[in-house]
C-alpha positions in Angstrom: 97.8 13.8 28.0 94.6 12.1 29.2 92.9 13.1 32.4 93.0 10.6 35.3 90.0 8.4 36.1 87.2 10.5 37.7 88.6 13.6 36.2 88.0 15.7 33.1 90.1 18.3 31.4 88.9 21.7 30.2 89.6 21.6 26.5 90.0 25.2 25.4 90.0 28.9 26.3 91.7 30.6 29.2 91.3 27.6 31.5 92.5 25.1 28.9 94.2 22.1 30.5 92.8 22.5 34.0 91.6 19.2 35.5 88.3 18.9 37.2 87.6 15.9 39.5 84.2 14.3 40.1 82.8 11.6 42.3 81.3 8.3 41.4 77.5 9.0 41.6 74.5 7.3 40.1 73.6 9.0 36.8 76.7 11.3 36.7 78.2 11.2 33.2 80.7 14.1 32.8 80.4 15.8 29.5 82.7 14.1 27.0 85.3 16.1 25.1 83.4 15.4 21.9 80.1 16.6 23.4 81.7 19.8 24.7 83.5 20.4 21.4 80.2 20.0 19.5 78.3 22.4 21.9 80.9 25.1 21.8 81.5 24.9 18.1 77.7 25.5 17.7 77.8 28.5 20.1 81.3 29.9 19.3 80.0 33.0 17.5 77.7 33.8 20.4 79.4 32.6 23.6 81.2 35.8 24.5 79.5 37.5 27.5 76.6 35.0 27.6 74.7 34.3 30.8 74.2 30.6 31.0 72.1 28.2 33.1 73.6 24.7 33.6 70.5 23.0 34.9 72.2 19.6 35.7 75.7 20.5 36.6 77.0 17.0 37.4 80.8 17.5 37.2 80.5 21.2 36.4 82.5 20.7 33.2 80.0 22.4 30.8 79.8 25.5 32.9 83.5 25.8 33.5 84.2 25.2 29.8 81.7 27.9 28.9 83.5 30.4 31.2 86.8 29.3 29.8 85.6 30.2 26.3 84.2 33.6 27.2 80.8 33.3 28.8 80.1 36.1 31.4 78.2 34.1 34.0 77.1 30.6 34.7 74.4 29.6 37.2 74.7 25.9 37.8 72.3 23.7 39.7 73.0 20.3 41.1 70.7 18.1 43.3 73.2 15.6 44.4 75.0 16.9 47.5 78.2 14.9 46.9 78.5 16.2 43.3 77.7 19.7 44.5 80.6 19.6 47.0 82.9 18.3 44.3 82.0 21.2 42.1 82.7 23.6 44.9 86.1 22.0 45.5 86.9 22.4 41.7 85.7 26.0 41.8 88.1 26.8 44.6 91.0 25.7 42.4 90.1 28.1 39.6 90.5 31.9 39.4 88.3 33.9 41.8 87.3 36.1 38.9 85.1 33.4 37.3 81.4 34.2 37.7 80.3 30.7 38.5 77.4 30.2 40.9 76.7 26.7 42.1 73.3 26.1 43.7 72.3 23.0 45.6 68.8 22.1 44.3 66.5 21.7 41.3 66.6 24.6 38.9 62.8 24.5 38.5 62.1 25.2 42.2 64.7 28.0 42.2 63.5 29.6 38.9 63.7 33.4 38.9 61.8 34.9 36.0 64.0 38.0 36.3 67.2 36.1 35.5 68.1 36.4 31.8 69.9 33.4 30.2 71.3 33.5 26.7 71.8 29.7 26.8 70.5 26.8 28.9 72.3 23.4 29.1 70.1 20.4 29.7 72.1 17.2 30.3 70.3 15.3 33.0 70.9 11.7 34.0 69.9 9.3 31.2 67.7 7.1 33.5 65.3 9.9 34.3 62.4 11.8 32.8 64.1 15.1 33.7 64.9 16.2 30.1 61.2 16.1 29.0 60.0 17.7 32.3 62.7 20.5 31.8 61.7 21.2 28.2 58.0 21.5 29.2 58.9 23.7 32.1 61.1 26.0 30.0 58.9 26.3 26.8 56.7 29.0 28.3 59.2 30.7 30.5 62.1 31.7 28.2 62.2 34.1 25.3 62.5 32.7 21.7 66.1 33.9 21.4 67.5 31.7 24.2 69.6 28.8 23.0 68.8 25.4 24.7 71.3 22.6 24.3 70.1 19.1 25.1 72.0 15.8 25.4 70.1 12.5 25.5 70.5 8.8 24.8 69.7 7.5 21.3 66.1 6.1 21.3 64.7 8.6 23.9 63.0 10.9 21.3 62.0 13.8 23.5 58.8 15.7 22.4 60.1 18.9 20.6 56.8 20.1 19.2 57.1 23.5 20.9 60.8 23.9 19.9 62.7 24.9 16.7 65.6 22.6 16.1 68.6 24.6 15.1 71.2 21.8 14.9 71.4 18.1 15.8 74.1 15.5 15.9 74.0 11.8 16.7 77.1 10.1 17.8 77.3 6.4 18.8 74.5 6.0 21.4 73.9 9.7 22.2 72.2 12.7 20.6 72.7 16.4 20.9 70.5 19.2 19.8 70.5 23.0 19.8 67.0 24.4 20.2 65.0 27.6 20.5 61.4 27.9 21.6 59.0 28.6 18.7 57.8 32.2 18.3 54.6 32.9 20.3 51.7 34.4 18.4 
């Protein structure tokens, strides 16, 4: 059964079938089922007990899906107040035991070097320069064993000189990549 307009269904794991709603907001593109399937197929062997940063939460779908599939904790950031409130409302409909922390604001201004993340999701609005800015910000701040998932429109071509590309996929007009920072000398 398909989810209703302005809603998205959690695909697998302990929350499978739960429906998340989201508002109409400029730049908000909830993670498609195909994109979430690709990401979690890539991380399946590693997802259990991961600490994850969802830097551009949007609908919250990536973070909730990660917890559904066994991640330990998700710290999610959203700069749009309406989207943030919607994520909070979705969170209230899910089990209290989920370790999902939603923060209103930009992850770069709230960066805590003592937080350890096993994976970071970067899926910012397409019509922005936030992907490249985020990659530059993170390249010197995270260890080389942290997975970074990026989603961007075909034709964007982000600069990945300081990154090791682990996996890539192009589908229609969008691209996905799983990265790690290059080893520092």
